C-alpha positions as MATLAB code, in Angstrom:
seq = 'XXXXXXXXXXXXXXXXXXXXXXXXXXXXXXXXXXXXXXXXXXXXXXXXXXXXXXXXXXXXXXXXXXXXXXXXXXXXXXXXXXXXXXXXXXXXXXXXXXXXXXXXXXXXXXXXXXXXXXXXXXXXXXXXXXXXXXXXXXXXXXXXXXXXXXXXXXXXXXX';
ca = [
      53.874   68.453  -99.921;
      52.289   70.585  -97.307;
      49.468   69.599  -95.662;
      47.812   71.895  -92.505;
      44.428   71.740  -91.102;
      42.945   74.485  -89.362;
      39.217   74.335  -86.967;
      37.581   76.591  -86.542;
      34.144   77.587  -83.838;
      32.294   80.091  -83.720;
      28.925   81.034  -81.627;
      26.784   84.395  -82.007;
      22.734   84.965  -79.534;
      20.413   84.873  -81.599;
      17.562   87.685  -81.322;
      14.123   88.551  -82.720;
      14.119   90.246  -85.452;
      17.043   90.235  -86.719;
      18.379   88.396  -90.219;
      19.474   85.182  -90.250;
      22.488   83.997  -92.542;
      24.321   81.447  -93.008;
      26.856   80.456  -95.841;
      26.138   83.372  -97.658;
      22.422   82.547  -97.393;
      19.651   84.524  -95.960;
      16.935   82.212  -94.419;
      13.740   82.780  -93.761;
      13.433   82.888  -89.962;
      11.956   84.317  -87.187;
      15.491   84.494  -85.635;
      18.800   85.646  -86.055;
      22.130   86.569  -84.966;
      23.467   88.942  -83.489;
      26.607   90.502  -84.318;
      29.033   94.086  -85.252;
      28.150   92.458  -89.114;
      25.829   89.786  -90.596;
      26.943   87.438  -87.998;
      26.708   84.704  -89.882;
      28.420   81.964  -87.776;
      29.417   79.467  -90.585;
      31.409   81.142  -92.057;
      32.915   82.793  -89.407;
      33.710   79.391  -88.226;
      35.190   79.043  -92.046;
      37.362   81.869  -91.285;
      39.178   80.673  -88.504;
      39.862   77.480  -89.489;
      41.783   78.852  -92.377;
      43.652   81.576  -90.277;
      44.030   77.860  -87.542;
      45.798   76.059  -90.819;
      48.494   79.085  -91.211;
      48.284   80.346  -87.707;
      47.660   83.170  -88.135;
      44.846   84.271  -85.404;
      41.115   83.870  -85.574;
      38.689   86.628  -87.742;
      38.783   88.616  -84.676;
      42.783   89.243  -84.631;
      41.967   89.909  -88.480;
      38.388   91.590  -87.983;
      37.870   93.336  -84.476;
      34.101   94.308  -84.066;
      35.766   97.007  -82.741;
      36.743   99.459  -86.028;
      33.236  100.400  -87.908;
      34.607   99.789  -91.219;
      32.981   95.332  -90.807;
      29.918   97.050  -89.082;
      26.883   95.164  -91.229;
      29.574   93.396  -92.990;
      28.624   90.843  -95.542;
      30.593   87.717  -93.847;
      31.675   87.145  -97.266;
      33.558   89.792  -98.146;
      35.159   88.672  -94.848;
      35.400   85.042  -96.406;
      37.089   86.261  -99.679;
      40.229   88.760  -97.690;
      40.716   84.727  -95.843;
      40.931   83.248  -99.523;
      43.528   86.056 -100.447;
      45.353   85.492  -97.229;
      45.203   81.905  -97.970;
      46.770   82.265 -101.376;
      49.092   84.798 -100.886;
      50.811   82.574  -98.213;
      51.161   80.196 -101.700;
      48.522   77.531 -100.418;
      45.402   76.006 -102.083;
      41.850   75.573 -100.400;
      41.179   71.947 -100.617;
      38.538   70.831  -98.685;
      36.150   72.273  -96.276;
      33.882   71.092  -94.146;
      31.065   73.378  -91.745;
      28.240   71.892  -89.689;
      26.301   74.988  -88.387;
      24.072   73.408  -85.216;
      20.570   75.535  -84.700;
      16.935   74.609  -83.211;
      14.960   75.670  -85.584;
      14.899   76.600  -88.338;
      15.531   73.036  -90.218;
      18.076   74.145  -92.587;
      17.958   70.678  -94.859;
      15.906   72.994  -98.030;
      19.538   75.402  -97.823;
      22.254   73.496  -97.517;
      22.870   72.588 -101.447;
      22.731   77.019 -102.214;
      25.197   77.338  -99.162;
      27.549   74.692 -100.698;
      26.927   76.329 -103.887;
      27.945   80.194 -102.136;
      30.543   78.544 -100.270;
      31.804   76.929 -104.191;
      31.571   80.066 -105.437;
      33.231   82.133 -102.434;
      35.868   79.578 -102.009;
      36.754   79.400 -105.520;
      36.888   75.254 -105.303;
      34.695   73.132 -106.939;
      31.521   72.093 -104.916;
      32.119   68.427 -104.078;
      34.901   70.056 -102.358;
      32.395   72.102 -100.076;
      30.362   70.194  -96.921;
      27.956   71.514  -95.043;
      25.610   70.172  -92.509;
      23.322   71.166  -89.780;
      22.190   69.695  -86.335;
      20.133   69.856  -84.042;
      20.637   69.922  -80.379;
      17.666   68.066  -79.281;
      16.602   71.155  -77.339;
      19.487   71.065  -75.218;
      21.894   73.398  -74.252;
      21.701   77.407  -76.151;
      21.457   75.626  -79.466;
      18.119   74.051  -78.387;
      16.356   76.510  -76.366;
      16.415   79.172  -79.221;
      19.207   81.060  -77.516;
      21.513   81.023  -80.209;
      23.498   79.614  -82.693;
      26.446   77.465  -82.838;
      28.859   75.969  -86.002;
      32.127   74.146  -86.607;
      34.550   73.862  -89.491;
      37.214   72.624  -90.852;
      39.600   73.187  -93.141;
      42.308   71.912  -95.115;
      44.530   73.457  -97.261;
      47.480   72.626  -99.755;
      51.154   74.541 -100.286;
      51.105   74.382 -104.264;
];
């Protein structure tokens, strides 16, 4: 059996007046992620985890921020492309585990919707998609509400 694990990490600065999109879900907040795309820090970490499991680099290699076609793009479209790459290499996604770190807003009310959205995009059962949120107890750039970060782990299996 060919099992592979990938790890992803992403960070975005936060700025007033931008949309906050996490796991493909728009979250009401006064700040959003500064980015070339929609700034979905969680999906970017998941993409990196999946690409890492295949030793294909990271999201910036595949979707460079110097390319105008990715300006403002919905990150679920990027994730869909990464899922197609995983499948084209003969692998299936077993599960995803993602942790989002930011001080505010509280994300617990949105976690189930995030999991549903990711499940649909990834094409896997919702019980194989974990999304967690944490604060940094007001420490670091997340705690000062200057940015958000996300980590993700993916397990893929050759079928």
